Structure formats: structure tokens, C-alpha cells
C-alpha positions as CSV (number, residue, x, y, z in Angstrom):
1,X,-8.9,7.6,-23.0
2,X,-10.2,10.0,-20.3
3,X,-13.7,9.5,-21.6
4,X,-13.3,5.7,-21.4
5,X,-12.1,6.0,-17.8
6,X,-15.0,8.1,-16.8
7,X,-17.5,5.7,-18.4
8,X,-16.0,2.7,-16.7
9,X,-15.6,4.4,-13.3
10,X,-19.1,5.8,-13.3
11,X,-20.5,3.2,-10.9
12,X,-17.4,3.1,-8.6
13,X,-18.1,2.6,-4.9
14,X,-15.6,4.8,-3.1
15,X,-16.6,3.2,0.2
16,X,-15.6,-0.2,-1.0
17,X,-12.3,1.0,-2.3
18,X,-11.7,2.8,1.0
19,X,-12.7,-0.4,2.9
20,X,-10.1,-2.3,0.9
21,X,-7.4,0.3,1.6
22,X,-8.2,0.3,5.3
23,X,-8.3,-3.4,5.8
24,X,-5.2,-3.8,3.7
25,X,-3.5,-1.1,5.9
26,X,-4.4,-2.9,9.1
27,X,-3.3,-6.3,7.8
28,X,0.0,-5.0,6.5
29,X,0.6,-3.1,9.7
30,X,0.0,-6.2,11.9
31,X,2.2,-8.5,9.7
32,X,5.0,-6.1,9.1
33,X,4.9,-4.8,12.7
34,X,5.3,-8.4,14.0
35,X,8.2,-9.0,11.6
36,X,9.8,-5.7,12.6
37,X,9.5,-6.4,16.4
38,X,10.9,-9.9,15.9
39,X,14.0,-8.8,14.2
40,X,14.5,-5.9,16.6
41,X,14.0,-7.9,19.8
42,X,15.6,-11.2,19.0
43,X,19.0,-9.8,20.2
44,X,17.5,-9.7,23.7
45,X,16.9,-13.4,23.8
46,X,19.7,-14.4,21.3
47,X,23.0,-15.9,22.2
48,X,26.1,-13.7,22.1
49,X,28.3,-16.7,22.0
50,X,30.8,-16.2,19.2
51,X,31.7,-19.9,18.8
52,X,28.6,-21.9,19.5
53,X,25.2,-21.5,17.7
54,X,22.2,-20.6,19.9
55,X,20.3,-23.7,18.5
56,X,22.8,-26.1,20.2
57,X,22.1,-27.6,23.6
58,X,24.7,-29.4,25.7
59,X,23.0,-32.2,27.6
60,X,24.2,-34.7,30.2
61,X,22.6,-37.3,32.5
62,X,21.9,-36.3,36.1
63,X,24.4,-37.4,38.6
64,X,22.8,-40.0,40.9
65,X,23.9,-41.8,44.1
66,X,25.1,-44.7,41.9
67,X,27.5,-42.5,40.0
68,X,28.7,-40.9,43.2
69,X,29.6,-44.3,44.5
70,X,31.8,-45.0,41.5
71,X,29.4,-46.2,38.8
72,X,30.5,-43.8,36.1
73,X,28.7,-45.7,33.4
74,X,25.4,-44.5,34.8
75,X,26.2,-41.0,33.6
76,X,27.3,-42.1,30.1
77,X,25.3,-42.3,26.9
78,X,24.9,-45.7,25.3
79,X,24.4,-46.2,21.6
80,X,20.7,-46.8,22.3
81,X,20.5,-43.5,24.2
82,X,22.0,-41.6,21.3
83,X,19.8,-43.4,18.7
84,X,16.7,-42.6,20.6
85,X,17.7,-39.0,20.9
86,X,18.4,-38.7,17.2
87,X,15.0,-40.1,16.5
88,X,13.2,-37.1,18.2
89,X,11.5,-34.7,15.7
90,X,13.1,-31.6,17.1
91,X,16.7,-33.0,16.7
92,X,18.6,-32.1,13.6
93,X,22.0,-33.7,14.5
94,X,23.8,-34.9,17.6
95,X,27.5,-34.6,18.4
96,X,29.4,-36.5,21.1
97,X,31.9,-34.9,23.5
98,X,35.2,-36.7,23.5
99,X,37.3,-36.4,26.7
100,X,41.0,-36.6,27.1
101,X,42.3,-39.9,28.4
102,X,45.5,-38.4,29.6
103,X,46.8,-35.7,32.1
104,X,47.0,-32.1,30.9
105,X,48.9,-29.3,32.5
106,X,49.1,-25.7,31.4
107,X,51.4,-22.9,32.4
108,X,51.5,-19.2,31.5
109,X,53.6,-16.2,32.3
110,X,51.3,-13.4,33.4
111,X,52.9,-10.1,34.3
112,X,56.2,-11.7,35.1
113,X,54.6,-14.2,37.4
114,X,54.2,-17.8,36.3
115,X,51.1,-19.9,36.8
116,X,50.6,-23.6,36.3
117,X,47.4,-25.6,36.6
118,X,46.0,-29.0,35.8
119,X,43.5,-29.0,32.9
120,X,41.3,-31.3,31.0
121,X,40.4,-31.3,27.3
122,X,37.2,-32.1,25.5
123,X,36.3,-32.0,21.8
124,X,33.2,-32.0,19.7
125,X,32.8,-32.5,15.9
126,X,34.1,-29.4,14.2
127,X,30.7,-28.7,12.5
128,X,29.4,-27.6,15.9
129,X,32.2,-25.0,16.4
130,X,31.6,-21.7,14.7
131,X,35.3,-20.8,14.2
132,X,36.9,-20.4,10.8
133,X,38.8,-23.4,9.5
134,X,42.1,-21.5,9.5
135,X,41.8,-20.8,13.2
136,X,40.3,-24.2,14.3
137,X,42.3,-27.0,12.8
138,X,45.1,-29.4,13.8
139,X,47.4,-31.7,11.8
140,X,49.9,-34.1,13.2
141,X,53.2,-32.3,13.7
142,X,51.6,-28.9,14.4
143,X,53.4,-27.0,17.2
144,X,50.5,-24.8,18.3
145,X,47.1,-26.0,19.5
146,X,43.9,-23.8,19.2
147,X,41.9,-23.9,22.4
148,X,38.4,-22.5,23.3
149,X,37.7,-21.9,26.9
150,X,34.6,-21.0,28.9
151,X,34.0,-17.3,29.7
152,X,33.1,-18.4,33.2
153,X,36.7,-19.7,33.7
154,X,38.1,-16.3,32.7
155,X,35.6,-14.5,35.1
156,X,36.6,-16.8,38.0
157,X,40.2,-16.0,37.4
158,X,39.7,-12.2,37.1
159,X,37.3,-11.8,40.0
160,X,38.3,-14.6,42.3
161,X,41.8,-16.0,41.9
162,X,43.7,-12.9,40.5
163,X,42.8,-10.7,43.4
164,X,43.7,-13.1,46.1
165,X,47.0,-14.1,44.4
166,X,48.0,-10.6,43.5
167,X,47.9,-11.3,39.8
168,X,46.8,-8.9,37.0
169,X,43.3,-9.2,35.5
170,X,43.2,-10.3,31.9
171,X,40.8,-9.2,29.2
172,X,39.7,-11.6,26.4
173,X,41.9,-9.7,23.9
174,X,44.9,-9.8,26.1
175,X,44.7,-13.5,27.1
176,X,44.1,-14.4,23.4
177,X,47.6,-13.1,22.7
178,X,49.4,-14.9,25.5
179,X,50.8,-18.3,24.5
180,X,50.1,-21.3,26.8
181,X,52.7,-23.9,27.5
182,X,50.9,-27.3,27.4
183,X,52.3,-30.4,28.9
184,X,50.5,-33.7,28.4
185,X,51.4,-37.2,29.6
186,X,49.9,-40.6,29.9
187,X,48.6,-41.9,33.2
188,X,51.7,-44.0,33.8
189,X,54.0,-41.1,32.7
190,X,55.7,-43.1,30.0
191,X,54.5,-41.0,27.1
192,X,54.5,-37.2,27.0
193,X,53.8,-34.3,24.6
194,X,54.7,-30.6,24.8
195,X,53.3,-27.9,22.6
196,X,52.1,-24.3,22.6
197,X,48.4,-23.4,23.1
198,X,46.6,-20.5,21.6
199,X,43.2,-19.2,22.7
200,X,41.0,-19.3,19.6
201,X,37.7,-18.1,21.3
202,X,35.5,-17.9,24.4
203,X,32.2,-19.6,25.0
204,X,29.5,-18.8,27.5
205,X,27.6,-22.1,26.6
206,X,30.4,-24.6,26.8
207,X,31.8,-25.0,30.3
208,X,34.9,-26.8,29.2
209,X,38.3,-26.5,27.5
210,X,37.7,-27.4,23.9
211,X,40.3,-28.5,21.4
212,X,39.9,-29.6,17.7
213,X,38.5,-33.1,17.3
214,X,41.4,-34.2,15.1
215,X,43.9,-33.4,17.9
216,X,41.7,-35.3,20.5
217,X,41.7,-38.4,18.4
218,X,45.5,-38.2,17.8
219,X,46.4,-37.4,21.4
220,X,44.1,-40.2,22.8
221,X,45.7,-42.7,20.4
222,X,49.2,-41.6,21.5
223,X,48.7,-40.9,25.2
224,X,45.4,-42.6,26.2
225,X,44.6,-46.1,27.2
226,X,43.4,-47.0,23.7
227,X,40.0,-48.0,25.0
228,X,37.3,-45.6,23.8
229,X,34.7,-44.5,26.4
230,X,31.1,-43.7,25.8
231,X,30.4,-40.0,25.9
232,X,29.1,-38.4,29.1
233,X,27.9,-35.2,27.3
234,X,26.2,-34.6,24.0
235,X,25.8,-31.4,21.9
236,X,22.5,-31.4,20.1
237,X,21.4,-29.2,17.2
238,X,17.7,-28.6,17.8
239,X,15.0,-26.9,15.7
240,X,13.6,-24.7,18.5
241,X,15.7,-24.6,21.7
242,X,12.7,-23.5,23.9
243,X,10.2,-26.1,22.7
244,X,8.2,-27.7,25.5
245,X,8.7,-31.1,23.8
246,X,12.4,-30.8,24.5
247,X,11.8,-30.1,28.2
248,X,9.4,-33.0,28.5
249,X,11.9,-35.4,26.8
250,X,14.7,-34.3,29.1
251,X,12.7,-34.6,32.2
252,X,11.3,-38.1,31.3
253,X,14.8,-39.4,30.6
254,X,16.7,-37.8,33.5
255,X,18.7,-35.4,31.4
256,X,19.9,-31.9,32.1
257,X,20.9,-28.9,29.9
258,X,24.0,-27.0,30.6
259,X,23.6,-23.2,31.1
260,X,20.5,-21.0,31.6
261,X,17.5,-22.2,29.6
262,X,15.3,-19.1,30.3
263,X,16.5,-17.1,27.3
264,X,15.8,-20.0,24.9
265,X,12.3,-20.5,26.4
266,X,11.6,-16.8,26.2
267,X,12.7,-16.7,22.6
268,X,10.6,-19.7,21.7
269,X,7.5,-18.1,23.4
270,X,8.2,-14.9,21.4
271,X,8.3,-16.8,18.2
272,X,5.0,-18.5,19.0
273,X,3.2,-15.3,19.9
274,X,4.6,-13.5,16.8
275,X,3.5,-16.4,14.6
276,X,0.0,-16.0,15.9
277,X,0.1,-12.3,15.3
278,X,1.4,-12.7,11.8
279,X,-1.3,-15.3,11.1
280,X,-4.0,-12.9,12.2
281,X,-2.4,-10.1,10.1
282,X,-2.2,-12.4,7.1
283,X,-5.8,-13.3,7.3
284,X,-6.9,-9.7,7.4
285,X,-4.6,-9.0,4.4
286,X,-6.2,-11.9,2.6
287,X,-9.6,-10.6,3.4
288,X,-8.7,-7.2,2.0
289,X,-7.6,-8.9,-1.2
290,X,-11.1,-10.5,-1.5
291,X,-12.8,-7.2,-0.6
292,X,-11.0,-5.4,-3.5
293,X,-11.5,-8.3,-5.9
294,X,-15.2,-8.4,-5.1
295,X,-15.5,-4.6,-5.4
296,X,-13.8,-4.7,-8.8
297,X,-15.9,-7.7,-9.9
298,X,-19.2,-5.9,-8.9
299,X,-18.1,-2.7,-10.7
300,X,-17.2,-4.6,-13.9
301,X,-20.5,-6.4,-13.7
302,X,-22.3,-3.1,-13.6
303,X,-20.2,-1.9,-16.5
304,X,-20.6,-5.1,-18.5
305,X,-22.9,-3.4,-21.1
306,X,-20.5,-0.5,-21.4
307,X,-17.5,-2.7,-21.8
308,X,-19.3,-4.7,-24.4
309,X,-20.2,-1.5,-26.4
310,X,-16.6,-0.3,-26.2
311,X,-15.2,-3.5,-27.4
312,X,-17.7,-3.5,-30.3
313,X,-16.3,-0.1,-31.2
314,X,-12.8,-1.5,-31.3
315,X,-11.5,-0.2,-28.0
316,X,-8.3,-2.1,-27.1
317,X,-8.4,-4.4,-24.1
318,X,-5.5,-2.5,-22.5
319,X,-7.6,0.8,-22.5
320,X,-10.5,-1.0,-20.7
321,X,-8.2,-2.6,-18.1
322,X,-6.3,0.6,-17.3
323,X,-8.9,2.3,-15.1
324,X,-9.3,-0.8,-12.9
325,X,-5.6,-1.3,-12.8
326,X,-5.1,2.2,-11.5
327,X,-7.6,1.7,-8.8
328,X,-5.9,-1.4,-7.7
329,X,-2.4,0.0,-7.8
330,X,-3.3,3.3,-6.1
331,X,-5.4,1.5,-3.4
332,X,-2.6,-0.9,-2.6
333,X,0.2,1.7,-2.6
334,X,-1.9,4.0,-0.3
335,X,-2.3,1.1,2.1
336,X,1.4,0.3,2.0
337,X,2.5,3.9,2.5
338,X,0.1,4.4,5.4
339,X,1.5,1.2,7.0
340,X,5.1,2.4,6.5
341,X,4.3,5.7,8.3
342,X,2.6,3.7,11.1
343,X,5.7,1.4,11.3
344,X,8.0,4.4,11.7
345,X,5.8,5.8,14.5
346,X,5.7,2.3,16.2
347,X,9.5,2.0,16.0
348,X,10.0,5.4,17.5
349,X,7.7,4.4,20.4
350,X,9.5,1.2,21.4
351,X,13.1,1.9,20.2
352,X,14.2,3.6,23.6
353,X,13.1,0.4,25.5
354,X,15.1,-1.8,23.2
355,X,18.1,0.5,23.4
356,X,17.9,0.1,27.2
357,X,18.6,-3.7,26.6
358,X,21.6,-2.8,24.4
359,X,19.7,-3.9,21.2
360,X,19.5,-1.7,18.1
361,X,16.3,-1.4,16.2
362,X,17.0,-2.6,12.6
363,X,14.0,-4.6,11.8
364,X,12.1,-1.8,9.9
365,X,13.9,-2.7,6.7
366,X,12.6,-6.3,6.9
367,X,9.1,-5.0,7.8
368,X,9.0,-2.7,4.8
369,X,10.2,-5.5,2.5
370,X,7.6,-7.8,3.8
371,X,4.9,-5.2,3.4
372,X,6.1,-4.4,-0.1
373,X,6.1,-8.0,-1.1
374,X,2.5,-8.6,0.2
375,X,1.3,-5.4,-1.5
376,X,2.9,-6.5,-4.8
377,X,1.2,-9.9,-4.5
378,X,-2.2,-8.4,-3.8
379,X,-1.8,-5.9,-6.7
380,X,-0.6,-8.5,-9.2
381,X,-3.3,-11.0,-8.2
382,X,-6.1,-8.4,-8.6
383,X,-4.7,-7.2,-12.0
384,X,-4.8,-10.8,-13.2
385,X,-8.4,-11.1,-12.0
386,X,-9.3,-7.9,-13.9
387,X,-7.6,-9.2,-17.0
388,X,-9.6,-12.4,-16.8
389,X,-12.9,-10.5,-16.5
390,X,-12.0,-8.2,-19.5
391,X,-11.1,-11.3,-21.6
392,X,-14.4,-12.8,-20.6
393,X,-16.2,-9.8,-21.9
394,X,-14.1,-10.0,-25.1
395,X,-15.1,-13.6,-25.6
396,X,-18.8,-12.6,-25.3
397,X,-18.3,-10.0,-27.9
398,X,-16.7,-12.5,-30.3
399,X,-19.8,-14.7,-29.8
């Protein structure tokens, strides 16, 4: 078998094989590097909200002079508004905020001192809330109501109200364990409800007090006026929160997005740039595949007579394929190993900067996986090409 390998490798161009390994290494490094940086850096632009997905936008109409003068309908969404929004290509689904049509009061005993305040409730379809079903449900007759509040409200209490009123500051963990006494009544005071409230989560994207949608429907039917109102806010599941098409649509229709949009826009820009980088790396990797395939094809063409004689002597096809397979496998593995070393070096260089943002570098596993998959695809595709060439030579021998 060693003699067969020497015969078939006699015309091997080491420069071509090295050219393949180098171009494959560069392509793999660009693609895998972009993947690694994306997974490592997405936490900088991601949303740390534990109850609302970062792909959700809360939108409302701008308050105008007409609404200030009492025309509340100008800030509400009609059925046509919602249908037109749902028809946009970047919209996956739309949920409506439901508001409480009754008065809400909450009291709590904090450090031996009681507090009472007027509140309001809102709800959205449960599919938009990322809280487990056991912690976010309500059935008629339940004595405890799960509630999600804005982190901004807690910050205002801790750093504004608590200091001036001589009350203790409360952490998220502590306030989650303090029961709320909720008192709800109709506008005319003829119908009332009392129950306990439990903080089920905090949101930095929803500036509201959120309750389960099932409770909102039940409470409005019992304490409300019975006349449903059009929603004044919508929660929208979008494909890319920072897409310029979203900004253009909102601007053209007089709509606003709650919260800071800069992180979403930066994340979208990051995805676009990395997509371009990955495309360039993929093209280089594809070119390396054709470089190797062309090199092997030229080598096999030069060895056509030798292959034909070996086949006439009864040499198995497997023995003729083996030298070319080894070149393909070793060339691909060398490129992948070199790219893996380069990825580790790259990770060491930028990891301190990411740690400064409080983000851990964990994308290298994804990068190595992507590089390994691309390498396997290139190797398998070239092996099939070699097999096709050898079978072609076998067919000529049979003729």
C-alpha cells in the first residue's frame, strides 16, 4: 500500500495543498471568530429583564393637544390600527394591554410602618410574560394575586420616597416576600374585592403594574363598567427590535416605544455587521474548498494513467482513494487546528474588555463547533469528489 501511495502522490503540488490549508484557515477563522464574538458580546446589548423577552416592544401613540384636552380616543388603537400593525413584515404577533376599569389601593407593612397607595393594574396576554405558569396564573376564588412591577418603581421608592419618609429600603428579594393587601372597588363604590398580592417578578421594560390576564377579565366584569375600551398600549413581538423599518413605521404613524431603544439598535447593527463578516468568511471557506478540489482533480488527472494501470492489476478502489483522502483530511484538520489556536489567542485579547462590561466570554465553544462543522463539510464533499473521480477511472477500465 505504501508503494501505491508513493505512485499516486508523485505529482503532488505541496504549494496547492498549503494554499488550500491557508485559505481554509482564514475562512474558518473569520466565520468562527464572528460567531464567537457575537455570542460573547450579545450580553452587552441583551435585555436582563427576567419576565419580558428582549424582542418585545411596548408602543403607544404620542400624546397630542387633543388628548390633553380630554379626547382620550386619540391615544387609543382602533381595530384598523392593530390590523395594519400586524400586517408589517417585521411583526410576529401583537398583544393588547388591558387596563383596570376600577379603583385599586395597596397597603403594606414595611418595618413596622404601614404604607398605602393608589395603584392601577394592566394585563397582557400570558404568552408575552416569561414567568412559569405555576407563578403566573389566576382562577376565580384564588386569595392571592401575582403581580409584576416595574424596577423603576422600586428604585423610586428606595432612592426617593424611602429616604424622605424615614422608611427602610427594600431589595427585590425582600419585597418579593412581603404580602400586599389589595383593595379594589368600582367607581361608584358599590362593589368591592379584597385579596392578597404577591410580587412575582420585576421588569425594566414594562412601566406598569401587571396582573394575569385572567384576573383582569374577571375583575373588570365584576367591578368595571362593563364597556370594553380600546387599548392605549400594545406589546409587539418583532423579528429584529433595532430594524430601521420599525423606526420608520413608528415615526410615520405617530407612535412611540417605551424604554431606551439604543441597546436594541446597537444589537441590530452588531448582527448586520457580523452577518457581513460571516458572509465574507463563508466565501473564503468556499473558495478554499474549490482550491482543494481543483488541486486533487489536477493531481488525479496527472495520475490517470497510473490509476488505470493499478486498476488493471486489480488494485481495490479503496487503496487508490486512500492517499487522496488522507491529503484532504490532514489538510482540513490542520486548518481547523490552526484556526482553533487563533481563536483562543483572539479570545484572550478581547476577554478583559468584555469582563469590564460584566459579560463572560463563552462563545468559543460555539465557534469551535461551527469551525468543526464547516471542516467536516469540506472534507466530506472533497472525499465524495475523489470517489467520483476514481469511479470514473474504474468505468474507463471496464470499457
